[in-house]
N, C-alpha and C positions, 0 to 999 in steps of 0.2 A: 504493500500500500504506500502511495506517495503522500505523505503527510508531514507536517512539522514534527521534528524529532525531539524527544525529551532526553536530556543528558543528566547523569549523576556525576558530579565532580567531587572527588575525595577531599576532605578537609586538609588544609595546609597550614604550615607554621612559617611565619616570616623569619628569615635567617638574620643572623647578626650583621653580616656584611650589607644587608639591605636597610640598615638603620638610617633614617633621615630621608629615605626615598618616598615618593608619592605612592598611595595605594594602587592606582592604576598601573604605575610603572612596575611595582612589585608583582602584581598579578600577571603582567605581560612577561616577566621573567620566569615566573613559576608555571605559566601556561603558554608556552611559546607557539602552540598551534592556533591560538586565537589572536585576532588583531586587537590593537589598543582601542580602537573605536568600539568594537563589540564589547570589550571588557568595561569600557566607560558606560555603555548602555546598560549593562547589568547593574552597575553601581547606582546609576540614576534611577533605575527601575526597582530599587530596593531589594535586589537579589543577593546582596553581599552583606554578610555579618562578620564583624571583627570583635572577637571576645564576647560573642553572644549578643552584640548590639548592632542593629542595622546602621550601616554607614552609607550616606548618599553624596559624599563629597569626594570626587576622584583624586583631588590633590591633597587629601589628608595624609600627613606625614606618619610613617611607621617608625617605631623605635627598636623593633626586633623582638621576636618571641611571641607576637600576636597569633592567635588562633583564628583562621579565616575559613568561613563556610560560604559556599555559593549554592543557592537553592532554586528549584523550579525553573531550570533553564530549558527554554524551548527555542530551537533554532530551525532555520529552513533546511529541509532535506536537499542535499546537493544534486539529487537525481531529478529534481523538478526542472523541467526544461522551459526556458524563456520562449514565449510565443508572441508573434506579431498579431495581437488581437486588438481591434479598435476599442478605445474607451471614450465615452462621451464626457469630456472634461468641461465642467461648469466654471471652475476657478482653479488657478494654479499660481504659485510663487515659489520661492526657493525652499520653503519649509513644508508646505502642505499642498495637496491636490484634492479637489472635491469633484466627484464623478456622479453621473446619473446612471445607476446600475440598471441594465436591461433585465427582462424576465428570462428564465431558463439559463441563468448564469450563476455558477457556484463561486463563492468567495475564495475558499481554500480547497486544494486538491484533497480527494478522499476516495473511499470505496465507490467505484462506479463513475467517478468524475476525476480522472487522472490528468486531464488536460482541459484547455479551454476555459480556465478559471481566471478570476481577476488577478490572483497572485502570479499566474503564468504571464499575464499581460504586463504587470508591474515590473517583473524581472527583465522583460525585454525592453521596455521603455526607459527604465531607470536601473541599469545594471548595478550601480553603486548601492541600491537599496537593500542588498543582501547584508550590508553592515548593520542594518536596523532590525531589531527583533520583529519577527513575523512580517518582514518586508513592509513595515510601517502600518500594517492593518490594525486599527484600534477598535473597530466595530465590525459587526457582520450583519448582513441581511440574508434572509432565507433565499434559496435558489430562485423561487418564483415571486419574490417580493421585489418590486422596482423602487427606484428612487435614489436619494442622496446619501452618499458615504464620504467621510473625510479620511484621508490617508496621510500619514507623516512621511516626509522625505528625508529626515535626518534624525539622529538620536535624541537631540534636545527636544525637538518638536514632538517626537513620539512619547517621551517621558512626560512632557507637559500636558499633552492631550489625555494621556491615561489619568493624570491627576485631575484634570477638569471633569472627566467622566466620573471619577471616584467622588468628587465633591459636588456632583450633580449640577455642574455649571454649563453643561451642554444641553440645549433644548432640541428635542427630536419630536416632530409631529407627523402623524400619518393620516392618510385618507383611507377609509374602509367602507365596505358595504356589507351589512350583516342581516341575518334573518330576523324577522319579527319587528314589533314596535315597542317603544319604551314608554314607561309611565312618566318619566321625568326627563328634562332636557339635558341633564348632565349627571355624571356619577363617577365614583372612584372604586376600583377593585383593588383591594389590598389583601392578596392571598399568596402565600409562599409557593414556589414552584421547584420541582425536582424531576429527575429522570424517572420515567415509568419503570416499575419493578419488573414487569414482564416484557413490554414492548419497548425495547431499549432505544429505538429511534424516536420515541415520543416523549414529551414532557407532560407533567400532570400537576394539578394543585395538590399539595401535600403539606401537612403541618410541620414535617421535618425538612422541608425544602428551604431554599434561600428566599429572602424577602423580595417581593415583587409588587410594584405599585403601578397601576395603569389608570389614567384619567381619560374619560371620554365625554364628548360633547355632540349633541344631535345637530346636524346641519341640514338634513332634508329627510322627510318622512314619506313613505309610500304605504300602500295598503298592507303589504306583507313583508316589507323590507325597510331598512333605515340606513341612510348614509351618515357616517359619523367621522368626527375628527378625534384623533387619539394622541395624547401626550404621555410619554414614558418618563417615569422617575428612575426606573432601573432598566437593565438591559438583559434580562434572562432569555435563554433560547426559546423561540416560539412564543414569547410572552403574550403578545396581543392575541394570537390565535388561541392559546390555552385559556386566557382569561375570558375572552368573549364566549367561548364554548362553555366555560364554567357557569356563566350566568344565562345560559340557554339562548345566546345570540351569536351563533357561529358565523364566521365569515363565509360569504357566498363563494362557491367554487373550491372550498378547502376540503380536499380529499381526506386528509389525515385527521382533522378534528371536527369536521362537519359534513360527513358524507351525504347526509340527507339534504344538503343545500345544493347538491350538484344537479340532480334532475328533480324538479319540484312538481308535486301533484297539485292540481287545481289552478295552475297558472297557464298562460298562453304558450303555444309552441314557440313563438318568437323569443320569449324569455329563456326557455329551456335551450333553444338553439344558440342563443347568445352565451349562456353559461357553458355550453359545450365548446364554443369557439374560444371563450376565455381560458378554459383549461388550466386555471390556477386560482389561488385565493385572491380575492379582490382587496389587495393591500398595497399601498404605495407610500414611500417615505417622502413626504411633500415639502417639509420645512426642516432646515438645519440652522441653528444659531449658536454661536460660540464666541469666545474671546480668543483672538489669534494666539497660538501657543508661544510665539516669539515677540510680536509687536504689542500684544495685549489689546489690540483694537477690536471692538465689537463688530462681528460680521454676521450676516444672515443671507441665506439663499432659499428661494422657493422654486419649485419645479412643477409644471402643470401635470395633471393626470395623464397617463399614457392612453393611447387611442383605444385599447381594448376595454379598459375600465370606463372611459368616457362614453363609449358605445353602449355599454351595459346601462349606464345611468340614463342615457337618452331613450333607450328602449323601455326602461321602467317608467319614465315620465310619459312616454307615448301611450303605454298600456293603462296608466292611471286615467288618462283623458277619455279612454274608451268606456269607462264604467262610471 
């Protein structure tokens, strides 16, 4: 399987002759197979412990005898092949790139999707991005979810973006179409999510899971469906899809969490034909807002709905007028 690899690096002791040297220099000497920039990324990403204390300052001076541990290292598999795959770039500078992800495109290579991914495309367009953990990918969208993604182009931007996500200072809003009508114009789902105990490719609400918070707002109502705007506080795998199914409003076209929404009884053939053509969950990452990881300037991007979801909305509107 072509996936990011996890590495276990044995604990190390700083030698006496290394006294007075910077932490990143010491690690470069102790781990010569890794580049200085990669080691710096580990430090900034809080992967390095010195005497059981996390250190995030690469230039911190060592005195000799320190006990160093490096944890949770995930690097890009060298077998992943760069591919010349077009990316729709919405914004780009020296530090970040914002793309509009198309449907049917996987972010990371994995079982059944060994090529044609965003990561393959990034390695081709930015060969130097191998020096950044996970090739700068700080967020994921499901294979069939479209919309905005931000990617870091260097180590500092990567570290700062991760921190912004952790501090919930990045706003992500989605457009979705779900089954059923709501009693209220807005709501919040605060339910923990974890991997399903039996169906390992699925996630589920579970009290033993990780905290997950989803806010939703009604933007358009139909007789059997609702168009909603969703804002995430957390970024769990399949979060919107799991949460909406949990409150009995699964996303239209969602095979995994809302199979009953794919071909609907009691609706027009036109709607069912449109759902068949959609062939994915009706979910789109429409808005991304953040403070630039280097300049700290507030930035915001909006991307219109893709044609397939917009077509579905127009057909729903058209069928509403018939009754």
